[in-house]
C-alpha beads as a LAMMPS data file, in Angstrom:
LAMMPS data file: protein, C-alpha beads

441 atoms
440 bonds

1 atom types
1 bond types

-500.0 500.0 xlo xhi
-500.0 500.0 ylo yhi
-500.0 500.0 zlo zhi

Masses

1 110.0

Atoms # bond

1 1 1 -256.842 69.590 -442.749
2 1 1 -255.397 72.611 -441.536
3 1 1 -252.407 74.476 -443.530
4 1 1 -250.855 77.114 -442.091
5 1 1 -248.468 79.273 -444.486
6 1 1 -245.625 81.500 -443.151
7 1 1 -245.417 85.188 -444.338
8 1 1 -242.083 87.071 -443.856
9 1 1 -240.716 84.361 -441.455
10 1 1 -243.747 84.635 -439.323
11 1 1 -247.360 82.680 -439.368
12 1 1 -250.376 84.362 -441.165
13 1 1 -253.711 85.076 -438.812
14 1 1 -255.178 83.435 -441.610
15 1 1 -253.789 80.545 -440.667
16 1 1 -254.375 80.925 -436.853
17 1 1 -258.397 81.492 -437.844
18 1 1 -258.752 78.404 -439.784
19 1 1 -257.130 76.400 -436.373
20 1 1 -260.447 77.350 -434.645
21 1 1 -262.635 77.193 -437.657
22 1 1 -261.801 75.116 -440.650
23 1 1 -260.431 72.550 -438.865
24 1 1 -259.782 68.940 -438.974
25 1 1 -262.153 67.884 -442.021
26 1 1 -264.821 69.302 -440.823
27 1 1 -264.207 69.241 -436.884
28 1 1 -263.417 72.128 -435.307
29 1 1 -260.752 72.181 -433.074
30 1 1 -262.714 72.348 -430.147
31 1 1 -263.981 68.903 -431.337
32 1 1 -260.508 67.767 -431.477
33 1 1 -260.211 68.934 -428.213
34 1 1 -262.589 66.641 -426.550
35 1 1 -261.701 63.954 -428.568
36 1 1 -258.520 63.856 -426.972
37 1 1 -259.524 64.499 -423.354
38 1 1 -261.603 61.945 -423.715
39 1 1 -258.870 59.680 -424.513
40 1 1 -256.636 60.688 -422.098
41 1 1 -255.809 62.728 -419.341
42 1 1 -252.993 65.871 -419.671
43 1 1 -249.604 64.793 -418.846
44 1 1 -246.330 66.402 -417.634
45 1 1 -243.421 66.853 -420.197
46 1 1 -242.772 63.595 -421.662
47 1 1 -239.951 63.042 -424.631
48 1 1 -240.936 64.320 -428.078
49 1 1 -239.329 62.821 -431.692
50 1 1 -238.401 65.145 -434.848
51 1 1 -238.252 63.144 -438.057
52 1 1 -236.551 64.918 -441.076
53 1 1 -237.327 63.392 -444.531
54 1 1 -234.816 64.343 -447.104
55 1 1 -236.947 63.786 -449.997
56 1 1 -235.683 62.488 -453.076
57 1 1 -233.244 59.704 -452.084
58 1 1 -230.353 61.416 -450.918
59 1 1 -226.794 59.772 -452.463
60 1 1 -225.523 57.996 -449.398
61 1 1 -222.013 57.807 -451.231
62 1 1 -221.850 61.143 -451.043
63 1 1 -222.859 61.694 -447.640
64 1 1 -222.517 59.581 -444.805
65 1 1 -221.326 56.244 -446.614
66 1 1 -218.380 57.176 -448.545
67 1 1 -215.876 55.219 -450.450
68 1 1 -212.250 57.234 -451.679
69 1 1 -210.822 53.543 -452.534
70 1 1 -213.527 53.016 -455.119
71 1 1 -212.641 53.434 -458.429
72 1 1 -213.375 56.984 -459.988
73 1 1 -216.728 56.205 -461.486
74 1 1 -218.211 55.068 -458.619
75 1 1 -216.513 57.567 -455.359
76 1 1 -217.581 60.703 -456.743
77 1 1 -216.306 64.413 -456.725
78 1 1 -216.112 64.440 -453.077
79 1 1 -213.234 63.622 -450.569
80 1 1 -214.349 62.040 -447.133
81 1 1 -213.249 64.415 -443.860
82 1 1 -212.679 63.257 -440.142
83 1 1 -214.903 63.738 -437.449
84 1 1 -214.247 64.277 -433.561
85 1 1 -215.420 60.434 -433.510
86 1 1 -212.472 57.890 -434.258
87 1 1 -212.479 56.367 -437.204
88 1 1 -216.295 58.259 -438.825
89 1 1 -215.720 60.156 -441.705
90 1 1 -218.119 61.939 -443.659
91 1 1 -218.187 64.279 -447.055
92 1 1 -216.233 67.517 -446.871
93 1 1 -219.794 69.320 -447.306
94 1 1 -220.214 68.534 -443.968
95 1 1 -217.603 70.422 -442.058
96 1 1 -219.709 71.672 -439.113
97 1 1 -221.462 68.189 -438.466
98 1 1 -217.868 66.684 -438.168
99 1 1 -217.421 69.072 -435.141
100 1 1 -220.420 67.536 -432.908
101 1 1 -220.075 63.332 -434.591
102 1 1 -220.257 62.371 -431.408
103 1 1 -224.005 64.021 -431.087
104 1 1 -225.424 61.501 -433.849
105 1 1 -225.021 57.821 -434.918
106 1 1 -224.630 56.967 -439.084
107 1 1 -226.664 53.710 -439.568
108 1 1 -225.353 52.229 -442.921
109 1 1 -226.812 49.687 -445.226
110 1 1 -230.350 50.645 -444.318
111 1 1 -233.057 49.617 -446.685
112 1 1 -236.208 51.778 -446.303
113 1 1 -238.590 52.268 -449.790
114 1 1 -238.673 51.566 -453.343
115 1 1 -240.605 54.383 -454.725
116 1 1 -241.072 57.970 -454.047
117 1 1 -242.755 58.708 -451.145
118 1 1 -242.153 59.701 -447.874
119 1 1 -245.248 57.277 -445.820
120 1 1 -242.003 53.982 -445.296
121 1 1 -240.125 57.002 -443.755
122 1 1 -242.884 58.214 -441.740
123 1 1 -244.983 55.670 -440.571
124 1 1 -243.102 52.320 -441.235
125 1 1 -245.025 51.153 -444.154
126 1 1 -245.176 51.522 -447.935
127 1 1 -247.341 53.876 -450.230
128 1 1 -249.268 50.507 -451.658
129 1 1 -252.628 49.116 -450.621
130 1 1 -253.120 45.717 -449.509
131 1 1 -255.099 43.452 -451.795
132 1 1 -256.736 41.537 -448.807
133 1 1 -258.055 45.373 -447.969
134 1 1 -261.966 45.610 -447.946
135 1 1 -262.131 49.312 -448.351
136 1 1 -259.005 51.751 -450.735
137 1 1 -256.381 52.400 -448.768
138 1 1 -257.388 50.701 -445.570
139 1 1 -253.682 49.113 -445.729
140 1 1 -252.420 52.687 -445.451
141 1 1 -250.970 52.844 -441.991
142 1 1 -251.150 56.581 -439.515
143 1 1 -248.530 58.187 -439.613
144 1 1 -246.075 58.340 -435.838
145 1 1 -247.131 61.822 -435.313
146 1 1 -250.807 60.518 -435.508
147 1 1 -250.047 57.304 -433.265
148 1 1 -248.491 59.422 -431.084
149 1 1 -251.107 61.922 -431.016
150 1 1 -253.837 59.055 -430.405
151 1 1 -251.880 56.776 -427.402
152 1 1 -250.266 59.576 -425.825
153 1 1 -251.848 63.225 -426.432
154 1 1 -250.034 65.548 -424.845
155 1 1 -250.712 68.633 -423.312
156 1 1 -254.239 69.812 -423.717
157 1 1 -252.809 73.502 -424.948
158 1 1 -250.602 72.584 -427.444
159 1 1 -250.972 70.574 -430.619
160 1 1 -249.668 66.968 -430.445
161 1 1 -248.140 67.178 -434.100
162 1 1 -247.113 69.440 -436.464
163 1 1 -246.065 68.914 -439.926
164 1 1 -243.384 71.605 -441.076
165 1 1 -243.037 71.397 -445.622
166 1 1 -244.185 68.091 -446.259
167 1 1 -246.420 66.614 -448.874
168 1 1 -250.077 65.760 -447.355
169 1 1 -250.279 62.299 -448.434
170 1 1 -247.439 61.247 -447.168
171 1 1 -248.280 61.182 -443.455
172 1 1 -251.843 60.983 -442.727
173 1 1 -253.817 59.579 -439.623
174 1 1 -256.293 57.053 -441.316
175 1 1 -257.965 54.835 -438.968
176 1 1 -256.389 56.609 -435.719
177 1 1 -258.754 59.107 -436.380
178 1 1 -258.866 62.469 -438.392
179 1 1 -258.710 64.518 -435.171
180 1 1 -255.008 63.269 -434.871
181 1 1 -253.688 64.428 -438.421
182 1 1 -250.856 66.738 -438.060
183 1 1 -250.929 70.788 -438.182
184 1 1 -249.309 71.625 -441.390
185 1 1 -247.316 74.543 -442.039
186 1 1 -245.914 75.344 -445.724
187 1 1 -246.293 72.291 -447.608
188 1 1 -244.280 71.246 -450.962
189 1 1 -247.878 70.785 -453.055
190 1 1 -248.933 73.935 -454.483
191 1 1 -252.256 72.875 -455.212
192 1 1 -253.164 71.846 -451.576
193 1 1 -251.337 75.176 -450.225
194 1 1 -254.103 76.828 -452.688
195 1 1 -256.965 74.820 -451.410
196 1 1 -256.528 75.311 -447.713
197 1 1 -256.138 79.385 -448.420
198 1 1 -259.896 79.324 -448.798
199 1 1 -262.805 77.160 -446.733
200 1 1 -263.022 73.788 -446.187
201 1 1 -265.561 72.652 -448.204
202 1 1 -267.688 71.216 -445.526
203 1 1 -268.138 75.131 -444.271
204 1 1 -271.370 76.436 -445.805
205 1 1 -271.278 80.354 -446.458
206 1 1 -273.912 81.378 -443.864
207 1 1 -271.763 78.805 -441.437
208 1 1 -268.379 80.787 -442.803
209 1 1 -270.249 84.366 -442.886
210 1 1 -268.352 87.814 -443.672
211 1 1 -264.876 87.620 -443.306
212 1 1 -264.610 90.964 -441.316
213 1 1 -267.555 89.477 -438.874
214 1 1 -265.213 86.220 -438.091
215 1 1 -262.453 88.177 -437.449
216 1 1 -264.658 90.577 -434.873
217 1 1 -265.890 87.747 -433.377
218 1 1 -262.552 85.698 -433.099
219 1 1 -260.959 89.097 -431.280
220 1 1 -263.698 89.514 -429.075
221 1 1 -263.700 85.737 -427.516
222 1 1 -259.411 86.634 -427.556
223 1 1 -260.640 89.628 -425.384
224 1 1 -262.969 87.809 -423.141
225 1 1 -260.406 84.929 -422.692
226 1 1 -258.065 87.577 -421.805
227 1 1 -260.327 89.152 -419.043
228 1 1 -261.335 85.781 -417.818
229 1 1 -264.831 86.363 -419.604
230 1 1 -266.017 84.054 -421.519
231 1 1 -268.097 82.213 -418.801
232 1 1 -270.659 79.634 -419.500
233 1 1 -271.356 80.845 -423.507
234 1 1 -267.953 78.427 -424.322
235 1 1 -267.378 75.221 -423.061
236 1 1 -264.084 73.931 -421.414
237 1 1 -262.900 72.217 -424.724
238 1 1 -263.749 75.023 -426.663
239 1 1 -262.317 77.312 -424.573
240 1 1 -258.950 74.954 -424.268
241 1 1 -259.379 75.619 -428.759
242 1 1 -259.138 79.147 -428.063
243 1 1 -256.627 79.343 -425.902
244 1 1 -254.163 78.022 -428.614
245 1 1 -255.206 79.803 -430.958
246 1 1 -255.124 83.283 -428.352
247 1 1 -252.007 82.395 -426.157
248 1 1 -248.914 83.738 -426.953
249 1 1 -247.053 80.379 -425.848
250 1 1 -248.348 78.898 -428.683
251 1 1 -248.018 81.916 -431.413
252 1 1 -244.823 83.138 -430.103
253 1 1 -243.936 79.346 -431.131
254 1 1 -244.850 79.822 -434.459
255 1 1 -242.857 83.574 -434.807
256 1 1 -239.544 83.016 -436.099
257 1 1 -238.956 86.651 -435.550
258 1 1 -238.809 86.038 -431.956
259 1 1 -235.112 84.398 -432.324
260 1 1 -232.286 86.926 -432.237
261 1 1 -230.612 87.995 -435.928
262 1 1 -228.005 85.729 -434.376
263 1 1 -229.416 82.555 -433.639
264 1 1 -231.198 83.074 -437.543
265 1 1 -227.861 83.405 -438.445
266 1 1 -226.405 80.243 -437.237
267 1 1 -229.269 78.354 -438.545
268 1 1 -228.622 79.769 -441.717
269 1 1 -231.866 81.082 -441.952
270 1 1 -232.694 82.998 -445.600
271 1 1 -233.249 82.316 -449.202
272 1 1 -232.715 79.265 -450.963
273 1 1 -233.052 78.053 -454.468
274 1 1 -234.465 74.324 -454.173
275 1 1 -237.245 75.881 -451.977
276 1 1 -237.885 76.772 -447.752
277 1 1 -234.723 76.808 -446.097
278 1 1 -233.790 73.392 -444.099
279 1 1 -232.662 76.353 -441.216
280 1 1 -235.607 77.912 -441.218
281 1 1 -237.957 75.087 -441.135
282 1 1 -235.603 73.189 -438.438
283 1 1 -235.454 76.500 -436.437
284 1 1 -239.269 76.139 -436.449
285 1 1 -238.952 72.740 -435.224
286 1 1 -236.476 73.416 -432.645
287 1 1 -239.673 76.199 -431.165
288 1 1 -242.158 73.253 -432.037
289 1 1 -240.310 70.716 -429.657
290 1 1 -239.625 73.695 -427.049
291 1 1 -243.136 74.613 -426.837
292 1 1 -244.309 70.796 -425.932
293 1 1 -245.377 69.556 -428.923
294 1 1 -245.153 65.708 -429.531
295 1 1 -244.337 65.162 -432.908
296 1 1 -242.702 67.037 -435.455
297 1 1 -241.646 66.319 -439.069
298 1 1 -239.920 67.859 -441.338
299 1 1 -239.472 67.773 -445.420
300 1 1 -236.422 68.946 -446.970
301 1 1 -236.926 68.410 -451.001
302 1 1 -235.001 67.985 -454.311
303 1 1 -232.661 65.081 -453.605
304 1 1 -233.344 63.663 -456.574
305 1 1 -230.336 63.887 -458.385
306 1 1 -230.843 62.165 -461.625
307 1 1 -228.775 64.934 -463.395
308 1 1 -226.411 67.337 -461.998
309 1 1 -225.703 64.732 -458.364
310 1 1 -222.504 66.864 -457.422
311 1 1 -223.404 70.298 -458.339
312 1 1 -226.937 70.093 -456.588
313 1 1 -225.564 68.479 -453.606
314 1 1 -222.955 71.136 -453.793
315 1 1 -225.678 73.759 -452.922
316 1 1 -228.408 71.342 -451.102
317 1 1 -225.478 69.599 -448.507
318 1 1 -223.818 73.108 -447.240
319 1 1 -227.348 74.812 -445.685
320 1 1 -228.369 71.009 -443.998
321 1 1 -225.006 70.883 -442.733
322 1 1 -225.336 74.101 -440.933
323 1 1 -228.457 73.774 -440.083
324 1 1 -228.117 70.428 -438.597
325 1 1 -225.446 71.957 -436.248
326 1 1 -227.518 74.931 -435.087
327 1 1 -230.104 72.447 -434.165
328 1 1 -228.051 69.549 -432.277
329 1 1 -225.562 72.342 -430.530
330 1 1 -229.357 74.122 -429.403
331 1 1 -231.336 71.382 -427.997
332 1 1 -228.050 70.011 -426.229
333 1 1 -227.198 74.107 -424.428
334 1 1 -231.054 73.763 -423.695
335 1 1 -230.588 70.736 -422.050
336 1 1 -233.279 69.291 -424.715
337 1 1 -231.393 67.014 -426.921
338 1 1 -231.344 63.840 -424.392
339 1 1 -235.031 64.502 -424.093
340 1 1 -235.956 64.730 -428.163
341 1 1 -235.031 61.740 -430.708
342 1 1 -234.226 62.776 -434.465
343 1 1 -234.132 60.600 -437.406
344 1 1 -233.275 61.937 -440.891
345 1 1 -233.395 59.722 -443.872
346 1 1 -234.183 59.895 -447.265
347 1 1 -237.127 57.099 -449.758
348 1 1 -233.189 55.346 -450.670
349 1 1 -229.834 55.920 -451.308
350 1 1 -228.041 56.616 -455.414
351 1 1 -227.003 54.536 -457.669
352 1 1 -223.589 53.868 -456.484
353 1 1 -221.973 54.031 -460.304
354 1 1 -222.381 56.940 -461.910
355 1 1 -223.555 58.558 -464.996
356 1 1 -227.520 58.476 -465.093
357 1 1 -228.918 61.179 -466.757
358 1 1 -226.120 63.324 -467.055
359 1 1 -222.375 62.223 -466.942
360 1 1 -222.335 63.139 -462.568
361 1 1 -225.759 61.786 -462.429
362 1 1 -226.905 59.430 -459.452
363 1 1 -230.446 57.021 -460.104
364 1 1 -232.298 55.449 -457.653
365 1 1 -230.792 52.498 -455.303
366 1 1 -232.945 51.104 -452.794
367 1 1 -230.236 47.908 -452.626
368 1 1 -228.789 50.478 -450.028
369 1 1 -228.986 54.022 -448.299
370 1 1 -228.624 55.535 -444.998
371 1 1 -229.821 57.082 -441.990
372 1 1 -228.924 59.522 -439.162
373 1 1 -230.227 59.477 -435.241
374 1 1 -229.391 61.715 -432.793
375 1 1 -230.628 62.651 -429.524
376 1 1 -233.299 60.655 -427.170
377 1 1 -231.003 59.254 -424.798
378 1 1 -229.342 56.756 -427.169
379 1 1 -225.809 55.379 -428.222
380 1 1 -224.698 58.252 -430.263
381 1 1 -220.843 59.040 -431.945
382 1 1 -220.948 55.400 -433.676
383 1 1 -221.282 54.054 -437.296
384 1 1 -223.782 50.569 -437.272
385 1 1 -224.029 48.952 -440.292
386 1 1 -221.939 48.658 -443.468
387 1 1 -222.055 48.619 -447.303
388 1 1 -219.630 46.427 -450.304
389 1 1 -216.419 48.394 -450.775
390 1 1 -218.591 50.229 -453.756
391 1 1 -221.814 51.110 -451.881
392 1 1 -223.835 48.222 -453.450
393 1 1 -225.021 46.301 -451.218
394 1 1 -225.186 45.698 -447.567
395 1 1 -222.870 43.801 -445.816
396 1 1 -224.702 41.604 -443.390
397 1 1 -228.456 42.325 -442.129
398 1 1 -230.015 45.411 -443.411
399 1 1 -231.309 48.153 -441.443
400 1 1 -235.237 48.563 -441.836
401 1 1 -237.300 51.394 -441.234
402 1 1 -239.763 49.599 -438.776
403 1 1 -236.442 48.722 -436.061
404 1 1 -235.868 52.385 -436.314
405 1 1 -239.517 53.077 -435.377
406 1 1 -239.619 50.551 -432.781
407 1 1 -236.524 52.534 -431.433
408 1 1 -238.808 56.015 -431.860
409 1 1 -241.287 54.165 -429.873
410 1 1 -239.383 52.824 -426.971
411 1 1 -237.961 56.226 -426.419
412 1 1 -241.518 57.849 -426.572
413 1 1 -242.621 55.362 -423.713
414 1 1 -245.247 53.700 -426.340
415 1 1 -245.334 50.012 -426.778
416 1 1 -244.011 49.000 -430.549
417 1 1 -246.287 45.830 -429.882
418 1 1 -249.625 48.511 -429.317
419 1 1 -252.920 48.180 -431.703
420 1 1 -255.252 50.641 -433.043
421 1 1 -258.124 49.331 -434.834
422 1 1 -258.821 50.040 -438.275
423 1 1 -262.130 51.395 -439.989
424 1 1 -263.441 47.465 -439.777
425 1 1 -262.635 47.752 -435.858
426 1 1 -259.797 44.951 -436.443
427 1 1 -256.638 45.300 -434.131
428 1 1 -253.918 46.405 -436.124
429 1 1 -250.474 46.535 -434.650
430 1 1 -248.071 49.611 -434.490
431 1 1 -245.748 47.773 -436.445
432 1 1 -244.920 44.551 -437.679
433 1 1 -241.373 44.337 -436.592
434 1 1 -241.093 45.528 -433.206
435 1 1 -237.575 45.063 -432.142
436 1 1 -235.575 48.225 -431.740
437 1 1 -232.267 48.722 -432.690
438 1 1 -229.939 47.476 -429.812
439 1 1 -226.864 48.721 -430.965
440 1 1 -228.560 52.121 -430.552
441 1 1 -229.838 51.959 -426.815

Bonds

1 1 1 2
2 1 2 3
3 1 3 4
4 1 4 5
5 1 5 6
6 1 6 7
7 1 7 8
8 1 8 9
9 1 9 10
10 1 10 11
11 1 11 12
12 1 12 13
13 1 13 14
14 1 14 15
15 1 15 16
16 1 16 17
17 1 17 18
18 1 18 19
19 1 19 20
20 1 20 21
21 1 21 22
22 1 22 23
23 1 23 24
24 1 24 25
25 1 25 26
26 1 26 27
27 1 27 28
28 1 28 29
29 1 29 30
30 1 30 31
31 1 31 32
32 1 32 33
33 1 33 34
34 1 34 35
35 1 35 36
36 1 36 37
37 1 37 38
38 1 38 39
39 1 39 40
40 1 40 41
41 1 41 42
42 1 42 43
43 1 43 44
44 1 44 45
45 1 45 46
46 1 46 47
47 1 47 48
48 1 48 49
49 1 49 50
50 1 50 51
51 1 51 52
52 1 52 53
53 1 53 54
54 1 54 55
55 1 55 56
56 1 56 57
57 1 57 58
58 1 58 59
59 1 59 60
60 1 60 61
61 1 61 62
62 1 62 63
63 1 63 64
64 1 64 65
65 1 65 66
66 1 66 67
67 1 67 68
68 1 68 69
69 1 69 70
70 1 70 71
71 1 71 72
72 1 72 73
73 1 73 74
74 1 74 75
75 1 75 76
76 1 76 77
77 1 77 78
78 1 78 79
79 1 79 80
80 1 80 81
81 1 81 82
82 1 82 83
83 1 83 84
84 1 84 85
85 1 85 86
86 1 86 87
87 1 87 88
88 1 88 89
89 1 89 90
90 1 90 91
91 1 91 92
92 1 92 93
93 1 93 94
94 1 94 95
95 1 95 96
96 1 96 97
97 1 97 98
98 1 98 99
99 1 99 100
100 1 100 101
101 1 101 102
102 1 102 103
103 1 103 104
104 1 104 105
105 1 105 106
106 1 106 107
107 1 107 108
108 1 108 109
109 1 109 110
110 1 110 111
111 1 111 112
112 1 112 113
113 1 113 114
114 1 114 115
115 1 115 116
116 1 116 117
117 1 117 118
118 1 118 119
119 1 119 120
120 1 120 121
121 1 121 122
122 1 122 123
123 1 123 124
124 1 124 125
125 1 125 126
126 1 126 127
127 1 127 128
128 1 128 129
129 1 129 130
130 1 130 131
131 1 131 132
132 1 132 133
133 1 133 134
134 1 134 135
135 1 135 136
136 1 136 137
137 1 137 138
138 1 138 139
139 1 139 140
140 1 140 141
141 1 141 142
142 1 142 143
143 1 143 144
144 1 144 145
145 1 145 146
146 1 146 147
147 1 147 148
148 1 148 149
149 1 149 150
150 1 150 151
151 1 151 152
152 1 152 153
153 1 153 154
154 1 154 155
155 1 155 156
156 1 156 157
157 1 157 158
158 1 158 159
159 1 159 160
160 1 160 161
161 1 161 162
162 1 162 163
163 1 163 164
164 1 164 165
165 1 165 166
166 1 166 167
167 1 167 168
168 1 168 169
169 1 169 170
170 1 170 171
171 1 171 172
172 1 172 173
173 1 173 174
174 1 174 175
175 1 175 176
176 1 176 177
177 1 177 178
178 1 178 179
179 1 179 180
180 1 180 181
181 1 181 182
182 1 182 183
183 1 183 184
184 1 184 185
185 1 185 186
186 1 186 187
187 1 187 188
188 1 188 189
189 1 189 190
190 1 190 191
191 1 191 192
192 1 192 193
193 1 193 194
194 1 194 195
195 1 195 196
196 1 196 197
197 1 197 198
198 1 198 199
199 1 199 200
200 1 200 201
201 1 201 202
202 1 202 203
203 1 203 204
204 1 204 205
205 1 205 206
206 1 206 207
207 1 207 208
208 1 208 209
209 1 209 210
210 1 210 211
211 1 211 212
212 1 212 213
213 1 213 214
214 1 214 215
215 1 215 216
216 1 216 217
217 1 217 218
218 1 218 219
219 1 219 220
220 1 220 221
221 1 221 222
222 1 222 223
223 1 223 224
224 1 224 225
225 1 225 226
226 1 226 227
227 1 227 228
228 1 228 229
229 1 229 230
230 1 230 231
231 1 231 232
232 1 232 233
233 1 233 234
234 1 234 235
235 1 235 236
236 1 236 237
237 1 237 238
238 1 238 239
239 1 239 240
240 1 240 241
241 1 241 242
242 1 242 243
243 1 243 244
244 1 244 245
245 1 245 246
246 1 246 247
247 1 247 248
248 1 248 249
249 1 249 250
250 1 250 251
251 1 251 252
252 1 252 253
253 1 253 254
254 1 254 255
255 1 255 256
256 1 256 257
257 1 257 258
258 1 258 259
259 1 259 260
260 1 260 261
261 1 261 262
262 1 262 263
263 1 263 264
264 1 264 265
265 1 265 266
266 1 266 267
267 1 267 268
268 1 268 269
269 1 269 270
270 1 270 271
271 1 271 272
272 1 272 273
273 1 273 274
274 1 274 275
275 1 275 276
276 1 276 277
277 1 277 278
278 1 278 279
279 1 279 280
280 1 280 281
281 1 281 282
282 1 282 283
283 1 283 284
284 1 284 285
285 1 285 286
286 1 286 287
287 1 287 288
288 1 288 289
289 1 289 290
290 1 290 291
291 1 291 292
292 1 292 293
293 1 293 294
294 1 294 295
295 1 295 296
296 1 296 297
297 1 297 298
298 1 298 299
299 1 299 300
300 1 300 301
301 1 301 302
302 1 302 303
303 1 303 304
304 1 304 305
305 1 305 306
306 1 306 307
307 1 307 308
308 1 308 309
309 1 309 310
310 1 310 311
311 1 311 312
312 1 312 313
313 1 313 314
314 1 314 315
315 1 315 316
316 1 316 317
317 1 317 318
318 1 318 319
319 1 319 320
320 1 320 321
321 1 321 322
322 1 322 323
323 1 323 324
324 1 324 325
325 1 325 326
326 1 326 327
327 1 327 328
328 1 328 329
329 1 329 330
330 1 330 331
331 1 331 332
332 1 332 333
333 1 333 334
334 1 334 335
335 1 335 336
336 1 336 337
337 1 337 338
338 1 338 339
339 1 339 340
340 1 340 341
341 1 341 342
342 1 342 343
343 1 343 344
344 1 344 345
345 1 345 346
346 1 346 347
347 1 347 348
348 1 348 349
349 1 349 350
350 1 350 351
351 1 351 352
352 1 352 353
353 1 353 354
354 1 354 355
355 1 355 356
356 1 356 357
357 1 357 358
358 1 358 359
359 1 359 360
360 1 360 361
361 1 361 362
362 1 362 363
363 1 363 364
364 1 364 365
365 1 365 366
366 1 366 367
367 1 367 368
368 1 368 369
369 1 369 370
370 1 370 371
371 1 371 372
372 1 372 373
373 1 373 374
374 1 374 375
375 1 375 376
376 1 376 377
377 1 377 378
378 1 378 379
379 1 379 380
380 1 380 381
381 1 381 382
382 1 382 383
383 1 383 384
384 1 384 385
385 1 385 386
386 1 386 387
387 1 387 388
388 1 388 389
389 1 389 390
390 1 390 391
391 1 391 392
392 1 392 393
393 1 393 394
394 1 394 395
395 1 395 396
396 1 396 397
397 1 397 398
398 1 398 399
399 1 399 400
400 1 400 401
401 1 401 402
402 1 402 403
403 1 403 404
404 1 404 405
405 1 405 406
406 1 406 407
407 1 407 408
408 1 408 409
409 1 409 410
410 1 410 411
411 1 411 412
412 1 412 413
413 1 413 414
414 1 414 415
415 1 415 416
416 1 416 417
417 1 417 418
418 1 418 419
419 1 419 420
420 1 420 421
421 1 421 422
422 1 422 423
423 1 423 424
424 1 424 425
425 1 425 426
426 1 426 427
427 1 427 428
428 1 428 429
429 1 429 430
430 1 430 431
431 1 431 432
432 1 432 433
433 1 433 434
434 1 434 435
435 1 435 436
436 1 436 437
437 1 437 438
438 1 438 439
439 1 439 440
440 1 440 441
């Protein structure tokens, strides 16, 4: 797989070298583009998707499904505040979102997963293997980004799928094909990041050669492309692979220093005790979407609040609030909001009754959670679904992740009833539950 590491707000040259040489499971980027070109011709700009995973399980009761009339041992320390949508209230730590509530919808009573992985969020299917699978792992399903890369590749000079600060095992291409793995920026798995600093195990030392020679060769190739002198020595697909590396369009998209200090301040981009700042990640996501990437995923971590739920949320929520406000207003001001469907959520909610490993801790609560949806031309400014007076049980039918992803696929122009053959050649539906959420359409 490909991982690009951030350095001082930009992205290292080594990452772009890996883009051209170490590639995807032994494939070069030229091979990737060749496969993509055989699958579908280039298309014009299409709608795109941004999936934001709050890894760890964010507390529904302390964010978007507050219960101010519940007993103190349930309602917690935060008060709800009004938004610019009548009847919609959210946590007091999110005053900036309160100003733009008409631009998003809250899905209460969501049931996403019952364990700590992002697989359900990114694919609609849990991590566990099917006992009927003849090949280990065969039951695991491709992530949304890999499906879009395969079925709707888009422009050949822009990566179709970029993953920012995510755990690599939570979004894989599986039987969609290794060429549809994402370009990974950052990553929450230190070992994965360390491994990607070296050569791929399938690239031998003679193939890789001396690092300085590799730099010299790449620089020469870039100059040839700029001068139009690459000629017949590089076929059309390899030329396009080098164009991704050499293109100022792509390099500029990865370079956050291109943004003004004012814009970066609006996102709150900077140091963050809990890991990469969500403002930095969402600003990069906006730049990826603007560059034409079809699917961008972002991981925001450390929402598993068994201990010190309220003190942790006091640190986690305000930066996310600022970053989401900046993202939505940015996309809206640029005329892009209707063209980008955004979904945010975690694995599950938190226990309504307080007091897990510490007096103010909340444990896992897969019975109910929330999802947050914006953009895509969907009906926003509303609350869909509900939980009971203590936030313990769902009222009516639960909102499942597959229904939400069916909505995403519909926005992207992909039929949720489409199939992709698995490793044995058997057609597998993208989703088993293929009806989108009617209330959003």
